[in-house]
N, C-alpha and C positions, 0 to 999 in steps of 0.2 A: 503495499500500502505504499500510496505518497506519503508524504509530511513536507510540510512550508518549511522549505528552506530560508526563503525571502522576498519582501515584498519592496518595490519599487514603485516611485511617485515623485513627479516633477514639483517642484518649487522655484518662486522666484522672488521672496525673498527673502533672502539665508541668514540676517540677521536676525529677523523676527521667526526663523525656524529654527535656528539652535535656541533661542531664551526660551521658545513655549518647548519644545524638543529635549533641552537640556535641563534648563529650572524649574518649568511648569510642569510636564508628566515625569521627570529625572530620571530620565535614558540616558544611560551613558553613551557617551559618543566614540566609537570606540576605532575609528579610520577613520582618512577622510583619503581621497583618491584624485586627482583632475587631470586632465586633460587639452588637445587642442583641436580634435575632431571629434565630434560625437554628431552627424546630421549637418556638420560644418560652421560649427559651435564652440567655443569651449568651454570645456565643464568642471562640475565640480562637485564629488559624488560622496556624500558625508553619511557616515554606517553608523547606525545607534543599537545597542545591544537590546532585546527582547527577552524573556524569560520562555526557555525551553530549547536554547539557543538558535532562532529566530532574529534574523536581522531583520530592524525597517532601514531601508535605505531612499533617504532626500537625495533628488538628481538639481539642480541647477544649472540650466544653457544661455550663459552672455547672450544678453542680449535679446532671448526667448521672448514671446508676447502670451502673456495668459491669455487660454481660449476662450471667444465668448461662449455662453451658455450654451448650448444646447439642446432647452427644453423641458430634460429629464428632470424629474426628481432631483435635487441636491444628493441626497442619500441611499439614492438608488445604489451609486456606488461611495463604499467608505468601508475603513480597515475598524472589523471588530477588538478590541482586549477586553478578556474576561480577568474576573475577581471571583474568591470563591466564596465569600459569605457578604450578607446584606451589610453588617457594619462598614468593611474594607468600598463597600460601593456608594456608602453612604459619606466616609472620609473624602473619597473622590471630589462627590458632587461637593460638598466643602471646600476645597482645594479650589476644586475648579473656579466654584465660586468666589473664590476670597482670590486670584490671578486674575474675575475680572471677565472670563471665557464664560460667554452665554451657551448655554444647556436645557437643551429640552427632553423628557423624559416618555416611554414608551411601555406596557406592560403586555407581554406576547405570552400570558400565559405562566409556560413553564418558567419563561426569565422573563427579568426586570434591565431595561435596559436604558445607561445617559448617553444622547447623542451632543457632539456640540464638534465646531470646524476649527482647525487651524489657520494659522495668517494666513496662509494659501487660498481657503475655503474648503481645502480636503475633511470629509466629513469624516468623524472619528465616533466608535462609541464604544463603551464600558458595560459589559454585561454580564449576567451575574442568575440562576449558577454560567461558568462552563459548560461549555454543548458539548454532546455527550455524541458525535455520529454514530451509526452502523456502523460495522463493517464490511458487512455485505450490501450488496441492492435489494432495492423496495421490489418487487416486482407492481407491488399496486404503483406505486408515486413513479414508477419508471410508466405505466400503462394512463396512469391521469395524466403527465405531463405530454407522452403525444396524443390522447384525447382533446386535449385540449388547443396543440396545433391544428387538429384535423389528421396529423397521418395515421394510418391504419396500423394495428395493433398488431405487433408479426406472432 
């Protein structure tokens, strides 16, 4: 089974990103790399450590402009962190509010989530309890997804 190794997304404000991910979220910056040509632009890669050996990689491309909104809800693309208790989630809520980070909450039945944006508009989530995905395919889930698309079920 695959596991997540690292997640990469672009940023446009390096200083604000370093402050937010380092000071506000408390993630250790473990490596920086730079080069002269990524799609024709000089680049900076900032690698932050997450639990479980996963890395969060922020990439700044000098001179790149932030794309215009595409009409999708902002949270259709987001990165979710998890905590193992409601008290840990409450502590994160207080920490984010103290830092002036606007957030919203959603109850997903078995999980409760805090959502907020980084300085670049990337939506992040802190959910509790952590997801526990099944180790094998659920035939009913596959059939439902195929029926939603109108695809014939094989």
